[in-house]
C-alpha positions as CSV (number, residue, x, y, z in Angstrom):
1,X,61.5,61.0,63.0
2,X,61.3,62.9,66.6
3,X,63.5,61.0,67.9
4,X,65.8,62.2,65.0
5,X,64.9,65.6,65.1
6,X,66.0,65.8,69.0
7,X,69.7,64.2,67.6
8,X,69.9,67.0,65.2
9,X,68.8,69.7,67.6
10,X,71.0,68.4,70.5
11,X,74.0,68.3,67.9
12,X,73.4,71.9,66.9
13,X,73.7,73.2,70.3
14,X,76.5,71.2,71.1
15,X,78.2,72.7,68.1
16,X,77.3,75.9,68.8
17,X,78.5,75.9,72.3
18,X,81.5,74.6,70.8
19,X,81.8,77.4,68.9
20,X,81.1,79.9,71.3
21,X,83.6,78.5,73.6
22,X,86.2,78.8,70.8
23,X,85.6,82.5,70.2
24,X,85.5,83.4,73.9
25,X,88.6,81.3,74.7
26,X,90.5,82.8,71.6
27,X,89.5,86.4,72.9
28,X,90.2,86.0,76.0
29,X,93.6,84.0,75.8
30,X,94.8,86.6,73.2
31,X,93.7,89.6,75.1
32,X,95.8,88.3,78.4
33,X,98.9,87.6,76.3
34,X,98.4,91.6,75.3
35,X,98.3,92.4,78.8
36,X,100.7,90.3,80.4
37,X,103.3,91.4,77.3
38,X,102.7,95.1,78.2
39,X,103.3,94.4,81.6
40,X,106.7,92.6,81.2
41,X,107.9,95.0,78.4
42,X,107.2,97.9,81.1
43,X,109.0,95.7,84.2
44,X,111.6,94.8,81.7
45,X,112.6,98.2,81.2
46,X,112.7,99.3,85.2
47,X,114.7,96.6,85.9
48,X,117.4,97.7,82.5
49,X,117.1,101.3,84.2
50,X,117.9,99.9,87.9
51,X,120.7,97.8,86.2
52,X,122.3,100.8,84.5
53,X,124.3,101.7,87.7
54,X,126.1,98.3,87.7
55,X,127.3,98.4,83.9
56,X,130.8,98.9,83.6
57,X,132.1,98.1,87.0
58,X,134.8,95.5,87.5
59,X,133.8,92.0,89.0
60,X,135.9,88.7,89.9
61,X,134.5,87.6,86.4
62,X,135.2,90.7,84.3
63,X,133.4,93.9,83.5
64,X,129.5,93.8,84.1
65,X,128.6,94.6,80.3
66,X,125.4,95.5,78.5
67,X,124.7,92.2,77.7
68,X,125.1,90.9,81.3
69,X,122.2,93.2,82.5
70,X,120.5,92.2,79.9
71,X,120.6,88.8,80.5
72,X,119.9,89.4,84.3
73,X,117.0,91.0,83.5
74,X,115.4,88.5,80.9
75,X,115.8,86.1,83.8
76,X,113.9,88.1,85.8
77,X,111.0,87.8,83.6
78,X,109.3,84.7,84.7
79,X,108.8,85.8,88.3
80,X,107.4,89.4,87.0
81,X,105.4,86.5,84.7
82,X,103.8,84.9,88.0
83,X,103.1,87.7,89.8
84,X,101.2,89.6,87.1
85,X,99.0,86.7,85.6
86,X,95.9,87.0,88.0
87,X,95.9,90.6,87.4
88,X,96.3,90.0,83.3
89,X,93.7,87.5,83.7
90,X,91.3,90.2,85.2
91,X,92.1,93.1,82.8
92,X,92.0,90.7,79.6
93,X,88.8,89.1,80.7
94,X,87.1,92.2,81.4
95,X,88.2,93.8,78.3
96,X,86.8,91.0,76.2
97,X,83.3,91.0,78.1
98,X,83.2,94.6,78.3
99,X,83.9,94.6,74.1
100,X,81.4,91.8,73.6
101,X,78.5,93.5,75.6
102,X,79.5,97.0,73.9
103,X,79.2,95.5,70.4
104,X,75.9,93.3,71.4
105,X,78.0,90.6,70.7
106,X,77.2,88.8,73.8
107,X,73.6,89.4,73.5
108,X,73.4,87.3,70.3
109,X,75.4,84.9,72.4
110,X,72.8,84.8,75.2
111,X,70.3,84.1,72.4
112,X,72.2,81.4,71.5
113,X,72.1,79.6,74.7
114,X,74.9,81.2,76.8
115,X,73.0,81.4,79.7
116,X,74.8,82.9,82.9
117,X,75.5,80.0,84.4
118,X,76.9,78.3,81.3
119,X,78.9,81.3,80.9
120,X,80.4,81.0,84.4
121,X,81.4,77.4,84.0
122,X,82.7,78.0,80.6
123,X,85.1,81.0,82.3
124,X,85.5,78.6,85.4
125,X,87.3,76.1,82.8
126,X,89.4,78.9,81.4
127,X,90.5,80.3,84.5
128,X,91.6,76.4,85.7
129,X,94.0,76.4,82.4
130,X,95.3,79.9,83.7
131,X,95.8,78.2,87.2
132,X,97.8,75.7,85.9
133,X,99.7,77.7,84.0
134,X,100.5,80.4,86.8
135,X,101.5,77.4,88.8
136,X,103.8,75.7,86.4
137,X,105.4,79.1,86.3
138,X,105.9,80.0,89.6
139,X,106.7,76.5,90.5
140,X,109.2,75.6,88.0
141,X,110.0,78.2,85.8
142,X,110.5,81.2,88.4
143,X,112.9,79.1,90.8
144,X,115.1,77.7,88.1
145,X,115.5,81.4,86.5
146,X,115.7,83.3,89.8
147,X,118.5,81.0,90.6
148,X,120.7,81.6,87.1
149,X,119.7,85.1,87.6
150,X,121.5,85.6,91.2
151,X,124.4,83.2,90.1
152,X,124.8,85.4,87.0
153,X,125.3,88.6,89.5
154,X,127.3,86.5,91.5
155,X,130.0,85.8,88.8
156,X,130.6,89.8,88.7
157,X,129.7,91.1,92.3
158,X,131.5,87.9,93.9
159,X,128.7,86.8,96.1
160,X,124.9,86.1,96.7
161,X,123.8,87.9,100.4
162,X,121.2,88.3,102.2
163,X,121.0,91.5,104.7
164,X,123.6,92.3,107.1
165,X,123.7,89.4,109.2
166,X,123.8,86.8,106.4
167,X,121.9,83.6,106.9
168,X,121.0,81.4,110.1
169,X,120.9,77.8,110.2
170,X,120.3,75.6,113.3
171,X,120.8,71.6,113.9
172,X,120.6,69.7,116.9
173,X,123.2,66.6,117.0
174,X,122.5,64.2,119.8
175,X,124.6,65.6,122.5
176,X,125.0,69.4,121.6
177,X,123.5,72.2,118.9
178,X,125.0,74.3,116.5
179,X,123.8,77.3,114.9
180,X,125.8,78.3,111.5
181,X,126.2,81.6,110.1
182,X,126.5,82.3,106.8
183,X,127.5,85.6,105.4
184,X,127.4,84.9,101.8
185,X,127.2,82.5,98.5
186,X,129.7,82.7,96.0
187,X,128.9,81.4,92.4
188,X,130.8,78.5,92.8
189,X,128.7,77.5,95.5
190,X,131.2,77.9,98.4
191,X,130.5,79.9,101.3
192,X,132.1,82.7,102.6
193,X,132.1,84.3,106.3
194,X,131.2,81.0,108.5
195,X,130.4,80.8,111.8
196,X,129.6,77.9,114.0
197,X,128.3,78.4,117.7
198,X,128.1,75.3,119.5
199,X,125.9,74.7,122.6
200,X,125.7,71.6,125.1
201,X,122.4,70.3,126.6
202,X,122.2,73.1,128.9
203,X,122.3,76.0,126.3
204,X,126.2,77.1,127.7
205,X,128.4,78.1,124.4
206,X,131.1,75.2,124.2
207,X,132.8,76.5,121.0
208,X,132.7,79.1,118.5
209,X,134.3,78.3,115.5
210,X,135.1,80.8,112.1
211,X,136.4,80.6,109.0
212,X,136.4,83.2,105.6
213,X,135.8,80.5,103.5
214,X,134.3,76.9,103.4
215,X,133.0,74.2,100.8
216,X,130.7,71.2,101.0
217,X,132.5,67.9,101.1
218,X,131.1,64.8,99.1
219,X,130.0,63.4,102.2
220,X,128.0,66.8,103.1
221,X,130.3,67.9,105.4
222,X,131.5,71.5,105.9
223,X,134.8,72.0,104.9
224,X,136.1,75.1,106.1
225,X,139.3,76.5,105.1
226,X,141.8,78.7,107.5
227,X,139.7,78.2,110.7
228,X,140.0,79.8,114.0
229,X,138.5,77.5,116.6
230,X,138.0,79.2,120.3
231,X,136.7,76.3,122.9
232,X,135.6,77.7,126.3
233,X,136.4,75.4,128.9
234,X,135.3,75.8,132.7
235,X,132.4,78.1,133.3
236,X,133.9,79.2,136.8
237,X,134.9,82.5,136.9
238,X,138.3,82.0,138.6
239,X,139.4,78.7,136.3
240,X,137.6,79.8,132.8
241,X,139.9,79.7,130.0
242,X,140.0,79.8,126.4
243,X,141.3,77.8,124.0
244,X,142.5,78.9,120.3
245,X,143.1,77.2,117.6
246,X,144.6,78.0,114.1
247,X,143.9,75.0,111.5
248,X,144.4,75.1,107.9
249,X,141.2,72.8,107.3
250,X,138.4,71.7,109.5
251,X,135.7,69.1,109.0
252,X,132.0,70.0,110.3
253,X,129.8,67.0,110.1
254,X,126.3,67.9,109.6
255,X,123.1,67.5,107.6
256,X,122.5,71.2,106.6
257,X,123.3,70.8,102.7
258,X,124.2,73.4,100.0
259,X,120.6,73.5,99.0
260,X,119.3,74.5,102.1
261,X,121.7,77.4,102.6
262,X,121.1,78.4,99.3
263,X,117.4,78.4,100.2
264,X,117.7,80.4,103.1
265,X,120.0,83.1,101.0
266,X,117.5,83.4,99.1
267,X,113.9,85.2,99.6
268,X,111.4,82.7,100.0
269,X,108.7,83.7,97.1
270,X,111.6,82.4,95.0
271,X,111.7,79.2,96.2
272,X,109.5,76.1,94.8
273,X,106.8,74.6,96.9
274,X,108.8,71.6,97.5
275,X,111.6,73.4,98.8
276,X,109.6,75.7,100.9
277,X,108.0,72.5,102.6
278,X,111.4,70.5,102.8
279,X,112.9,73.7,104.6
280,X,110.3,73.9,106.7
281,X,110.3,70.4,108.2
282,X,114.1,71.4,108.8
283,X,113.1,74.5,110.7
284,X,110.2,72.9,112.8
285,X,112.8,69.7,113.8
286,X,115.2,72.1,115.3
287,X,112.7,74.3,117.1
288,X,113.2,77.3,114.4
289,X,110.5,79.8,114.0
290,X,108.9,78.9,110.2
291,X,106.1,81.7,110.2
292,X,107.0,83.3,107.4
293,X,108.0,80.2,105.1
294,X,104.8,79.1,106.1
295,X,102.6,81.6,105.1
296,X,104.7,82.0,101.8
297,X,104.1,78.2,101.3
298,X,100.1,78.5,101.2
299,X,100.8,81.3,99.0
300,X,102.2,79.4,96.4
301,X,99.4,76.9,96.8
302,X,96.5,79.9,96.7
303,X,97.7,82.2,94.6
304,X,96.7,80.4,91.2
305,X,93.5,79.6,92.4
306,X,93.1,84.0,92.4
307,X,92.7,83.2,88.4
308,X,89.7,81.6,89.3
309,X,88.5,84.5,91.1
310,X,89.3,86.7,88.2
311,X,87.3,85.2,85.8
312,X,84.3,85.4,88.0
313,X,85.1,88.8,88.6
314,X,85.1,89.7,85.0
315,X,81.9,87.9,84.1
316,X,79.4,90.9,85.3
317,X,81.1,93.1,82.7
318,X,79.4,91.1,80.1
319,X,76.0,92.4,81.1
320,X,76.7,95.9,81.9
321,X,75.1,98.5,79.0
322,X,77.9,100.8,77.7
323,X,78.2,103.9,75.8
324,X,80.4,105.0,73.2
325,X,84.0,104.9,74.7
326,X,82.8,104.0,78.1
327,X,84.5,100.4,77.9
328,X,88.1,102.3,79.0
329,X,86.6,103.4,82.4
330,X,86.0,99.9,83.1
331,X,89.3,98.3,81.9
332,X,90.7,101.3,84.2
333,X,88.8,99.7,86.8
334,X,90.0,96.2,86.5
335,X,93.3,97.8,86.9
336,X,92.5,99.0,90.1
337,X,90.9,96.0,91.5
338,X,94.2,93.6,90.0
339,X,96.4,96.4,91.9
340,X,94.3,96.4,95.0
341,X,94.9,92.5,94.8
342,X,98.0,92.5,94.6
343,X,98.7,94.7,97.7
344,X,96.2,92.9,99.7
345,X,98.0,89.8,99.0
346,X,101.1,91.4,100.3
347,X,99.5,93.3,103.2
348,X,98.3,89.9,104.7
349,X,101.7,88.3,104.4
350,X,103.5,91.2,106.6
351,X,100.5,91.5,108.8
352,X,100.1,87.9,109.5
353,X,103.7,87.2,109.9
354,X,103.7,90.2,112.7
355,X,100.3,88.9,114.5
356,X,101.2,85.5,114.0
357,X,97.9,84.5,112.2
358,X,97.3,80.9,110.9
359,X,99.9,80.5,107.7
360,X,96.9,79.2,105.2
361,X,94.2,81.9,106.5
362,X,96.9,84.5,106.1
363,X,97.4,83.5,102.6
364,X,93.6,82.7,101.7
365,X,91.9,85.8,103.3
366,X,92.7,87.8,99.9
367,X,91.4,85.5,97.5
368,X,88.5,84.6,99.9
369,X,87.7,88.3,100.3
370,X,87.5,88.6,96.7
371,X,85.7,85.9,96.0
372,X,82.9,86.7,98.0
373,X,82.7,90.3,96.1
374,X,83.1,88.3,92.6
375,X,80.2,86.1,93.7
376,X,78.3,88.8,94.8
377,X,78.8,91.1,91.5
378,X,77.8,88.0,89.8
379,X,74.4,87.7,91.8
380,X,73.9,91.0,91.5
381,X,74.3,92.2,88.3
382,X,73.6,88.5,86.1
383,X,70.9,86.6,88.3
384,X,68.7,89.5,89.6
385,X,69.4,91.9,86.6
């Protein structure tokens, strides 16, 4: 009889915890979805207002209409969702925890067996689910949607470009080294404003090939159209000469693929983790600085994990005592904490790139700082009080 009673008690406790988890998970997921939807609506409005200046302008594919602007702004939503998810997790979880504390529901949950460590474990499981969602959005949905948005814009503006000098790529071949510059990429995947600098083993310039247009051949080579090639002969000041040729077509064999060119023309934060890793390997193999891309690679690795930090940071709010209407100030404090994390994450990226800090430490530092802060708050408010 005693054994049967123990089994019934254990089953009852398990059932109670299952009900408690379902209650907390449902409340937090609904709150996070509501916060994320509100932020996305705000960013959608700002992006659309920014696109109003381009509406009505003619382009290669026709006039840029309101429907095109709406489509472009909609394609930008996944990138905003990726950036905002940790902040939405923090604000949504703080709101739920504070509301449960204000209505004394959390006190009832504590008497039902929801101790501090069990509550922490429950929220960490939920945070892990948000980590997977953030990683999937940032690594699969965002790169595809951003690429589609850029190509849509290129159809009406004529090209995809970065900065005033375009993208620079370097390749070491058996005898010479090449530096290629691409000004822009058209919507159909062709290149514009191509310059190829050839250097010998001693670092002297051997040739310069320029072409207004180029495309990728089936074998991966670059096919330049209406090319002008300048070959530099002897470097003796008395006998130096330059041979100039006008070529209707010129083929340059290279391993720089269309994906590498598009990667170089896109911002690194819009690339997937695998693309970043492969591009870093290419830069390292050709002796180029990859600091910026390495920092972004590690940010891709650590940024989703910040959702775990946010749920731990929100748990102490369930142990605070709220007066009537006091929940608003705590939710506002959560907004400020989320914004400060976002700003600190960007600031560390810029400083790490300028100071040549270790890329993994630069990317992990904001999360580590907030982890210490959240665990300290958990220990002080929950365990000691």
